[in-house]
C-alpha positions as CSV (number, residue, x, y, z in Angstrom):
1,M,-9.7,-8.9,-21.1
2,S,-7.7,-12.0,-22.1
3,W,-4.7,-13.4,-20.2
4,D,-1.5,-11.7,-21.2
5,P,1.7,-13.5,-20.2
6,F,3.8,-10.3,-20.7
7,R,1.5,-8.4,-18.2
8,E,2.0,-11.3,-15.7
9,I,5.8,-11.2,-16.1
10,K,5.7,-7.4,-15.6
11,R,3.6,-7.8,-12.4
12,M,6.1,-10.4,-11.1
13,R,9.1,-8.2,-11.9
14,E,7.4,-5.2,-10.1
15,R,6.7,-7.4,-7.1
16,M,10.3,-8.6,-6.9
17,E,11.5,-5.0,-7.2
18,D,9.2,-4.0,-4.3
19,I,10.6,-6.8,-2.1
20,F,14.2,-5.9,-2.8
21,E,13.4,-2.2,-2.1
22,E,11.9,-3.1,1.2
23,I,14.9,-5.2,2.2
24,E,17.3,-2.4,1.2
25,E,15.3,0.3,3.1
26,E,14.6,-1.7,6.3
27,G,17.5,-4.1,6.5
28,L,17.1,-7.9,6.4
29,E,16.4,-8.2,10.1
30,K,13.3,-6.0,10.0
31,H,12.0,-7.9,6.9
32,R,12.0,-11.2,8.7
33,G,8.7,-12.2,10.4
34,R,6.6,-10.3,7.8
35,T,4.1,-12.2,5.8
36,G,4.3,-12.6,2.0
37,F,1.1,-10.6,1.8
38,K,1.4,-7.3,0.0
39,P,-1.9,-5.4,-0.6
40,F,-2.7,-4.2,-4.1
41,V,-2.9,-0.4,-4.4
42,D,-4.1,2.1,-6.9
43,V,-2.5,5.5,-7.0
44,I,-4.4,8.2,-8.9
45,E,-3.0,11.8,-9.3
46,H,-5.8,14.4,-9.7
47,E,-5.3,18.1,-10.2
48,E,-5.8,18.9,-6.5
49,Q,-4.9,15.7,-4.7
50,V,-3.4,12.2,-4.9
51,T,-5.7,9.3,-4.0
52,V,-4.3,6.0,-2.8
53,T,-6.7,3.0,-2.5
54,A,-5.5,-0.3,-0.9
55,D,-7.2,-3.6,-0.6
56,L,-6.8,-4.9,3.0
57,P,-9.0,-8.0,3.4
58,G,-9.1,-9.5,6.8
59,V,-7.7,-6.4,8.5
60,E,-9.4,-4.4,11.3
61,K,-9.5,-0.6,11.1
62,E,-7.9,-0.3,14.5
63,G,-4.8,-2.2,13.4
64,I,-3.9,0.0,10.4
65,K,-1.1,2.5,10.7
66,I,-0.5,5.1,8.0
67,N,2.6,7.3,7.8
68,I,4.1,9.7,5.3
69,S,7.9,10.5,5.3
70,D,10.2,11.7,2.5
71,N,7.3,11.5,0.0
72,I,6.7,7.8,0.8
73,L,3.4,6.6,2.1
74,T,3.7,3.6,4.4
75,I,0.7,1.4,5.2
76,E,1.2,-1.1,8.0
77,A,-1.3,-3.6,9.4
78,T,-1.7,-7.1,10.8
79,R,-4.0,-9.8,9.4
80,E,-5.1,-12.2,12.1
81,R,-6.8,-15.5,12.1
82,G,-9.9,-15.9,14.3
83,T,-8.3,-18.8,16.3
84,D,-4.8,-20.0,17.0
85,T,-5.6,-23.7,16.7
86,E,-4.5,-25.6,13.7
87,E,-7.4,-27.3,12.0
88,K,-7.0,-30.8,10.5
89,G,-8.0,-31.5,7.0
90,Y,-6.3,-28.6,5.2
91,L,-5.8,-29.4,1.6
92,K,-4.4,-26.0,0.7
93,K,-3.4,-23.1,2.9
94,E,-2.5,-19.9,0.9
95,R,-3.9,-17.1,3.0
96,T,-1.3,-15.5,5.2
97,V,-1.6,-14.0,8.6
98,G,0.8,-11.6,10.4
99,K,2.3,-8.2,10.0
100,F,2.7,-6.6,6.6
101,Q,3.8,-3.3,5.2
102,R,3.3,-1.6,1.9
103,K,5.3,1.5,0.8
104,V,4.2,3.7,-2.0
105,K,6.3,6.5,-3.5
106,L,4.0,9.4,-4.1
107,P,4.1,11.2,-7.4
108,T,4.2,14.7,-5.8
109,T,4.6,16.4,-2.5
110,V,1.4,16.3,-0.4
111,D,0.0,18.1,2.6
112,E,0.1,15.5,5.3
113,E,-1.8,17.7,7.8
114,N,-4.9,17.7,5.7
115,A,-4.8,14.0,4.6
116,E,-8.0,12.0,5.1
117,A,-8.4,8.2,5.3
118,T,-11.5,6.0,5.3
119,F,-11.8,2.2,5.6
120,K,-14.9,0.4,4.5
121,N,-15.4,-3.3,3.5
122,G,-11.7,-4.0,3.5
123,V,-10.8,-1.1,1.3
124,L,-8.6,1.7,2.6
125,E,-8.8,5.1,0.7
126,I,-6.4,7.9,1.5
127,K,-6.9,11.3,0.0
128,L,-3.8,13.4,0.1
129,P,-4.1,17.1,-1.0
130,K,-1.2,18.4,-3.0
131,K,0.9,21.1,-1.5
132,E,0.3,24.5,-2.9
133,E,3.7,24.9,-4.6
134,D,3.3,21.5,-6.3
135,K,-0.1,22.3,-7.8
136,G,1.5,24.7,-10.2
137,K,0.3,28.1,-11.2
138,E,-0.8,29.3,-14.6
139,I,1.1,32.3,-15.8
140,K,-0.9,34.7,-17.8
141,I,0.7,36.2,-20.9
142,Q,0.5,40.0,-21.1
């Protein structure tokens, strides 16, 4: 796949919209102190469930919190560095550490009670079964 400047502009616009949504939802005070890190997620709607996969490099399983409220999935975690000492000789320092949060609006109502999450090799996968009323029901014609 070749580089597409319009796709990159779209990604930047979506990222900025996410940041403004977070600020509006949480207020400016809660937003301060968070890192600029925002994990990439895939949201796939299947017939029976919604699957959300998030890349969380550098995060420990025990530090991840997942919550669903008002049809919004919230993933919170902290990326920590192994040591607190500043090393000399840095030429570039882009990796961020600290607390971050990612909110994902779900495409349908899900059954939170039967949700399952796994975390392996820095990838979080959350399987959210759809609620019965949202799966739809085929109506037979008589």
